[in-house]
C-alpha positions as CSV (number, residue, x, y, z in Angstrom):
1,M,212.1,31.8,84.8
2,L,208.4,31.2,84.6
3,S,206.2,31.1,87.6
4,D,202.6,30.6,88.7
5,V,202.2,32.4,92.0
6,D,198.9,30.8,93.0
7,D,200.0,27.2,92.7
8,R,203.7,28.1,93.6
9,V,205.0,26.4,90.5
10,I,208.4,27.8,89.4
11,Y,210.4,26.8,86.3
12,H,214.1,27.6,85.7
13,G,215.4,26.7,82.3
14,D,215.1,27.0,78.6
15,V,212.1,28.5,76.9
16,H,211.3,28.6,73.2
17,E,208.5,30.8,71.8
18,G,206.9,31.1,75.2
19,S,206.9,27.4,75.9
20,I,209.1,25.3,78.2
21,H,211.5,23.7,75.8
22,G,215.1,22.4,76.3
23,T,216.5,21.7,79.7
24,G,215.2,22.9,83.0
25,T,213.8,22.4,86.5
26,L,210.2,22.6,87.5
27,Y,209.4,23.1,91.2
28,F,205.8,22.1,92.2
29,G,203.9,23.8,95.1
30,N,203.6,20.4,96.8
31,G,207.4,20.0,97.0
32,D,207.8,17.7,94.0
33,R,210.5,18.5,91.4
34,Y,211.3,17.6,87.8
35,V,214.9,18.1,86.5
36,G,215.4,17.3,82.9
37,Q,214.5,17.8,79.3
38,W,211.3,19.3,77.8
39,K,209.6,19.6,74.4
40,D,206.8,21.9,73.7
41,G,205.9,22.3,77.4
42,L,205.9,18.6,78.2
43,F,208.4,16.3,79.9
44,H,210.4,14.8,77.0
45,G,213.8,13.0,77.1
46,R,216.0,12.3,80.1
47,G,214.8,13.4,83.5
48,I,214.4,12.8,87.2
49,Y,211.1,13.4,88.9
50,S,211.4,13.5,92.7
51,A,208.3,13.5,94.8
52,S,208.1,15.1,98.2
53,S,207.4,11.7,99.7
54,G,210.9,10.5,98.8
55,A,209.9,8.5,95.8
56,S,211.6,9.2,92.4
57,Y,211.6,8.3,88.8
58,D,214.9,8.4,86.8
59,G,214.8,7.7,83.0
60,E,213.4,8.6,79.7
61,V,209.9,10.0,79.1
62,S,208.0,10.9,75.9
63,A,204.4,11.2,74.7
64,S,204.9,8.3,72.2
65,T,206.8,5.8,74.4
66,G,205.7,6.7,77.9
67,L,208.2,6.0,80.8
68,R,211.4,4.0,80.4
69,G,213.6,4.0,83.5
70,R,213.5,3.1,87.1
71,T,211.2,4.1,89.9
72,C,212.4,4.3,93.5
73,T,210.6,4.5,96.8
74,V,212.5,5.3,99.9
75,G,215.4,2.8,100.0
76,K,214.1,0.5,97.2
77,C,214.5,0.8,93.4
78,A,212.8,-1.2,90.7
C-alpha cells in the first residue's frame, strides 16, 4: 500500500522498484477511484475510472494510444 496523507490518496496493489506497476486500485481524496492496470506509475492497460459524480470510463488506456473504451454518465453510456 502506498499513501499520500495530505491529499488522501491511497493505492492498494502491485509495486515494482518503488513505482505503481501491475494491477491495483487508486483512491483519490475527492472520492474518485481507478481500478486496473499500471505501468511505471501511469494508468496503462485495462481499467475502470469512477468519478465521485457518478461518471465512469471503462476500457483501455496507454500513453501511446490514449483512451479506447466507453464513457458513462449517470444512466447513459457512449
